[in-house]
C-alpha positions, -999 to +999 in steps of 0.1 A: +113+204-118+143+217-132+180+199-133+216+214-146+222+209-181+250+187-170+262+154-156+286+133-145+309+119-175+303+080-175+328+061-195+327+054-232+311+025-247+307+010-280+284+031-303+261+007-317+244+024-350+211+045-344+182+032-346+156+039-378+141+077-382+116+087-351+100+118-368+065+135-357+038+128-382+024+165-386-013+153-406-019+126-379-013+149-353-030+179-368-060+154-363-057+150-329-055+187-324-091+191-340-103+163-325-091+182-291-103+217-304-137+200-309-135+186-273-126+223-262-159+241-280-182+213-272-213+222-247-199+196-225-193+211-189-157+218-179-153+187-160-165+165-192-140+181-216-114+172-193-127+138-193-125+131-227-093+149-230-075+130-201-083+101-221-055+106-246-033+124-221+000+100-223+017+078-248-005+056-264+009+031-288-017+027-321-028-003-341-013+013-369+022+015-353+025+054-344+028+065-311+003+094-295+013+117-269-004+142-249+006+163-219-012+190-200+010+220-192-014+249-183+015+270-168+044+263-192+024+267-226+022+308-221+055+309-208+072+289-236+052+311-261+063+342-249+099+339-245+097+321-275+118+290-259+114+254-274+092+225-261+104+194-273+092+159-268+124+138-260+124+103-273+156+083-257+157+044-276+178+023-260+203+008-285+213-025-264+190-046-246+182-039-210+185-064-184+157-051-163+173-078-135+206-061-134+216-042-102+231-013-126+243-009-159+257+015-185+238+019-220+235+041-250+207+055-262+193+074-292+180+106-284+155+125-305+141+157-300+109+165-319+086+194-320+051+195-304+016+211-311-004+229-289-041+239-286-049+255-256-030+239-227-022+211-239+004+198-265+000+168-284+024+146-310+021+115-331+054+101-337+063+075-359+096+051-352+086+047-314+096+011-301+070+001-279+076-021-244+068-055-240+078-082-215+107-092-231+124-055-247+124-023-238+102+006-253+115+039-259+111+061-231+100+095-232+093+133-213+090+171-225+121+191-221+128+229-222+155+254-216+142+281-194+154+316-186+180+309-165+193+284-191+186+254-170+171+220-183+133+212-173+116+182-183+079+174-177+069+139-169+042+122-179+015+120-148-005+089-167+024+069-177+017+034-182+052+018-174+079+039-151+103+011-148+132+038-135+110+054-111+095+087-112+122+111-118+130+092-149+115+093-181+084+070-188+082+040-212+062+037-243+043+005-234+022-020-258-009-023-235-034-036-260-004-069-265-003-070-227-043-074-223-050-093-252-026-120-237-040-124-203-046-157-187-079-149-170-098-135-200-124-163-193-126-151-152-130-115-165-157-129-188-182-145-166-182-116-142-182-086-162-206-074-188-215-083-225-194-069-248-212-037-261-236-030-233-250+000-219-234+013-188-263+006-166-259-032-174-223-030-159-218-054-128-204-044-097-182-068-087-194-086-055-180-082-022-156-110-007-162-133+023-127-120+035-097-104+033-058-108+034-038-075+034-007-079+018+027-058+020+041-069-010+080-059-001+078-082+027+057-109+013+077-131+001+117-138-007+120-117-037+100-088-023+079-082-055+047-094-072+066-119-088+075-136-054+039-137-046+027-152-078+059-182-075+035-183-040+002-181-049+012-207-082+029-229-058-001-230-035-028-234-067-009-265-075-003-284-042-042-277-039-050-292-066-029-320-063-049-328-029-012-318-011-009-306+027+001-271+027+027-257+054+015-240+081+034-206+067+010-215+033-022-219+047-018-181+062-025-169+027-051-191+021-088-194+026-092-159+015-116-145-012-096-112-019-060-100-013-054-064-007-022-047-014-007-021+001-004+007-024+017-007-050+020+033-071+053+044-076+064+061-040+088+091-035+123+086-040+156+086-022+169+128-033+194+151-017+199+185-018+230+188-037+234+158-061+215+126-072+235+114-101+253+089-077+224+070-063+193+077-093+177+053-113+180+070-144+210+086-149+219+104-178+257+114-193+255+138-220+274+125-253+278+134-287+256+153-303+251+141-335+239+173-354+260+200-331+244+221-309+219+219-285+190+220-314+204+185-325+171+169-335+190+131-328+222+124-308+233+098-286+237+097-251+249+074-220+226+062-195+233+044-161+205+026-150+200+009-113+175-013-099+150+007-084+152-004-042+128+018-024+113+008+004+085+023+018+045+011+029+035+027-003+013+058+013+039+084+001+033+091-028+038+121-055+008+113-076+031+112-108+028+077-122-001+064-103-015+044-129+012+025-130+028-001-107+058+008-082+086-005-101+102-012-068+079-041-063+084-054-097+114-086-102+114-076-137+104-038-141+075-049-165+041-045-161+031-079-175+044-088-135+015-070-121-009-090-147+005-124-144+000-119-103-035-108-108-044-137-131-028-162-111-051-150-082-083-150-110-073-187-118-067-201-084-073-236-083-096-238-050-116-205-070-110-173-079-092-145-055-105-113-061-076-085-061-081-051-041-060-019-048-056+005-018-055+038-040-040+071-024-056+105-038-058+124-008-029+136-003+009+136-022+042+140-005+060+173-012+082+157-036+049+158-061+059+195-064+089+187-083+073+165-104+034+180-116+024+216-124+011+235-094-027+233-105-026+199-089-022+216-054-037+233-028-016+243-005+002+219+026-012+197+045+003+172+074+008+144+051+030+170+024+002+184-001-038+187-006-048+180-042-067+204-063-094+179-066-120+209-076-099+220-107-119+204-134-086+190-154-073+177-121-101+159-110-106+143-144-069+133-149-069+116-111-098+098-123-082+086-152-052+076-134-075+051-115-092+038-143-057+029-160-049+015-126-081-009-122-075-020-158-048-040-150-071-065-139-083-054-100-117-059-084-116-035-060-107-003-046-101+008-007-100+047-013-071+059+015-080+088+038-116+095+028-119+126+056-087+144+033-110+149+005-119+184+017-124+218+000-140+249+009-170+262-007-180+298-013-212+294-012-217+278+021-190+296+037-177+260+054-150+231+046-168+204+033-160+171+024-159+157-016-182+130-013-190+137-051-158+125-061-150+099-033-185+080-055-173+091-086-143+069-074-164+038-068-179+043-101-151+042-121-155+015-151-129-012-158-126-022-194-108-052-204-108-062-237-145-052-239-151-069-205-164-039-183-168-039-146-174-017-115-153-020-085-164-033-051-154-002-030-141+003+006-137+037+019-116+048+045-131+076+062-126+082+099-141+119+097-142+143+116-107+131+117-084+154+129-105+168+153-095+165+190-116+134+202-126+118+163-120+081+179-152+085+200-170+110+176-166+095+140-195+072+130-175+053+100-209+056+082-212+086+059-200+068+027-215+037+029-248+054+034-243+078+005-230+045-015-251+015-006-233-019-015-199+000-006-177-007+025-162+013+050-136+007+075-151+004+110-144+016+143-122-012+155-099-014+125-084+020+131-051+031+142-060+033+177-067-006+181-042-013+213-055-049+224-023-055+242-034-034+269-053-048+297-092-045+297-087-029+262-123-052+250-141-035+276-132-005+267-141-005+234-178-024+240-197+007+226-180+000+193-183-039+196-218-031+199-221-012+168-201-038+150-226-064+162-259-045+152-249-023+125-217-031+113-225-054+081-205-033+057-179-023+078-141-041+071-137-055+109-106-073+123-079-064+147-042-063+132-033-043+099-004-022+091-015+010+106-029-011+143+005-034+144+024-001+137+002+017+165+010-010+191+053-005+188+045+031+199+027+016+234+047+032+262+066+005+281+053+012+315+015+011+303-009-016+318+001-048+297-019-077+296+005-103+305-016-133+300-009-131+258+030-135+266+060-137+286+078-108+267+070-075+251+072-093+214+049-122+226+024-099+241+020-078+208+018-108+182-005-125+204-027-098+204-029-087+171-030-123+159-052-133+191-073-166+183-102-154+204-107-122+187-101-142+155-128-163+168-150-135+171-146-119+143-145-147+115-169-170+129-197-148+142-198-107+139-214-092+113-192-074+085-160-084+061-131-099+078-095-089+068-062-101+086-029-089+079+001-116+068+030-097+091+003-106+117-011-135+111+025-154+110+036-131+140+065-115+124+081-083+128+061-051+113+069-014+114+070+020+094+101+018+077+115+038+046+147+048+026+135+079+008+144+102+035+178+125+036+160+155+050+136+136+077+153+100+082+165+107+113+136+121+130+116+093+115+136+067+131+136+087+165+100+084+162+098+044+157+126+034+184+097+014+196+101-012+169+129-027+188+115-033+221+079-049+209+091-062+180+128-078+184+139-106+207+176-106+218+175-141+198+165-126+166+189-095+164+217-122+171+207-142+138+233-135+106+207-120+088+193-093+112+203-059+111+237-062+088+242-024+081+236-018+122+259-045+137+283-030+110+281+001+125+294-015+155+257-020+173+269-061+180+242-064+206+203-053+212+206-037+238+234-014+224+210+000+196+181-001+219+199+024+243+210+047+218+178+045+199+161+058+230+188+086+239+185+097+203+149+104+204+153+121+239+175+143+223+158+152+189+127+162+211+155+181+233+166+201+206+132+199+181+145+178+158+174+200+149+202+179+133+231+196+143+222+206+176+220+168+181+253+155+166+268+182+190+253+170+218+264+132+210+300+143+205+296+163+237+284+132+260+296+103+236+329+116+221+361+112+240+370+123+269+333+124+275+334+106+311+329+129+339+310+156+318+276+169+324+251+157+293+223+180+287+204+148+277+203+123+307+195+091+281+227+102+266+247+102+296+234+071+311+249+050+280+279+026+290+309+045+274+330+014+274+306-005+253+298+018+230+302+013+193+331+035+185+311+050+150+292+073+179+329+087+189+325+115+160+290+111+150+279+140+129+252+151+110+261+124+079+268+100+103+233+106+119+218+101+087+237+069+076+224+054+113+189+062+101+193+048+067+208+015+083+177+015+108+154+023+084+170-009+054+176-030+081+139-029+098+123-031+065+145-065+056+139-079+093+101-079+087+101-100+054+081-130+061+102-153+047+121-155+073+101-168+096+083-195+070+098-225+092+087-211+121+050-202+118+026-222+145+008-252+129-018-252+153-031-210+148-023-216+109-046-244+103-072-232+127-070-200+107-079-218+077-107-238+096-123-207+107-122-188+069-140-220+054-166-220+085-173-182+076-174-194+040-198-219+045-221-195+064-222-162+042-256-150+066-226-142+091-222-112+073-254-095+083-261-075+111-279-092+142-317-091+143-346-107+160-335-139+183-299-132+180-282-126+211-251-110+220-234-097+253-205-097+281-199-105+312-171-083+325-155-072+354-119-060+370-107-095+363-118-106+326-143-098+298-160-128+282-178-125+249-206-143+239-238-148+214-261-163+198-271-165+160-292-180+134-294-178+099-323-154+091-334-164+052-327-203+053-341-226+026-373-246+035-359-279+029-338-278+058-334-263+093-318-233+096-281-229+108-275-216+142-242-204+157-231-200+194-195-186+207-179-177+235-148-155+237-120-151+264-109-116+257-088-110+283-082-114+319-086-144+343-100-178+338-135-176+343-159-210+343-187-207+313-222-218+313-235-209+278-269-230+288-278-208+314-266-179+299-281-180+265-314-205+278-299-237+255-305-272+257-266-281+252-278-316+240-289-299+203-253-285+200-221-298+189-187-285+189-176-271+153-142-250+164-123-246+192-089-221+195-057-241+196-048-256+230-084-260+243-096-294+244-137-298+245-157-326+234-195-326+223-212-344+250-238-323+268-223-326+302-188-311+288-207-283+270-228-273+303-195-258+320-163-253+308-131-235+316-117-202+291-088-191+297-074-158+283-076-160+241-095-192+241-131-198+226-155-219+212-179-221+184-207-243+184-236-256+158-269-269+160-263-302+154-298-303+134-286-273+113-251-273+114 
């Protein structure tokens, strides 16, 4: 949490006049202190007090034009008092307009340092003259600062900030949230779905479950890689549907869903080096003129270089600080308005409202969080970084307040990531236990937008007893849906161990398939998602692959995770709530990429090299837009890159991920005069020396890191679906839309199979076939019940299907509702009595009477 008190000097700029006086309003600040004191002395529990205090932490621009600041500084306050050092609120106000779309700009700021007033573990200040941010203007930026005993300048950042346009290491921005909420375009939608204004808590409704979900990674879901880009796409589709125009196959992949679930859009970790960060950090300060002289100047000017945040990440590597805000890297405008405008576009979609689900990460923090938050937030290290201290009442309250502020952007639902990670040692039982009380509290956080209050539709991802050995088979995936009726949980077939590219996968998963059928009504179902597709990239190349899916590895993987038969079974027949993944639906590359690593980047790359085999065709690599950085390093062909990447992986394992040793081995095996030498890593020795990029001849640690960064950024960019819009398959795209509409018209399909319903398989060494019959359980009296018959070829050799015999049906009473692409089948009884299905084909039939 420390930086040196000096920074590189930037060129002098013209110095605009300072803004009106920024000052502490002492009587208003004392009023806040008196309130905080009354909370601290109330009869509420520690946690209840923490919740009340957390509501006022951060920066709040008030109706009277003053701005209220509050920070929880438990470790620091006592140290400051004992050392008689000064803790100040630093306000940085831009003196020139900020162009939030500019890649880089250097501007003048006014700096005001103000005293703060302490009450217990908290400091407060009510300040006049602070500028609030808005859609078209920047607000003042703020943080706490002090000089420690070693003379270093320290910053304390706001964990509950509403706006972090320049990332987690920069000061937060004061923002006029009230004005933003008053102007949102979906207030009518919120009014229709929320509790009446002024209603009591028991009257607050919960957002109903959608029929289906589309999972989206914002950075790869549009050409812009931002929420603005998604807003453009959805608004264009909405306009076309309203006008009765046909959609393109690519546009079809975005439609027919009741909800969109974004991979996490909280601020993530950022690229940091151990030596200096001024050349790449997003908010780089150069100290300049102290108008009043000395370090105690209350008002001065300074120069700041602003850089557009360009962080690439799945979204799960979070420092926790700023989780109430939106990651600026997914905002083209860097404004909170962009988030609200996207959500409002979904809510006002012409074909009917689309819900927005946030993927929330509060089960762990990346180690970078230690640099940004007080130590009380953490319990200790884990495999992801740090365990969060949910049991400390004030931390618990702050985390729930972060979530409340997040969903107040207009979300309809939440997905809680890694529920199994919320654990603590209970001294009363002497055991490590799950903190289910906290998880259920997350489900009950109330959204309040302009007085419209709702509770969120909730999904829990919880694979307990993960990471215990054998967790895939031991987990019931039911603990939280039983503890919180009405909530949903990720089911067993959607977790990361889903590998449908392998022969016999669906047969081996038969026990789990049956669980979905008979108890999966509150499970998230499906096959392709961000985790499973990445798992597909890690399958050994000598595994027993189902080559019916495709002639190449990328073809096989695409058909496995966007499999027509699987989609038919999941959307057209299975209980639960189906979820698809945009990249899988459009059959575009996908992998785990992040450009935030200096220390571990090479290690991450060495573990992701399977991406090149499973996702990239040689023809794609040769495209001008593909892998430009790696090509500039000399990797002109995919084979060159694959060979070196595999050799690098072997060298990393051989040296236990020691970069210095890896560089030495590479120099020994690939450098000048290496031919004929004995190489410690056989894969390096096997590389074709004459065709090696010259870049490898003098490989050292900096060049290894350069290679890793190029691999990560090129890999991330090639996953953007916009590159493949014109290649989207129309048959599969329109089939998906029809399938989703089929389920929408039969909402009872979400319920478990009961009574006369049937589900079975035909399986042998050659093939696996799923088939079944369902009937509407609560049909209206005025019409016959709807009935559905499904048969899906889940893998293997062709087979002749005889549904009439298998299900004892009169085929004259049935008609074809949907067939998978490429399967031609009429509705005449003689055609339905016996027909051949090949791998990945399937049929849905409906009764002619009930339809």
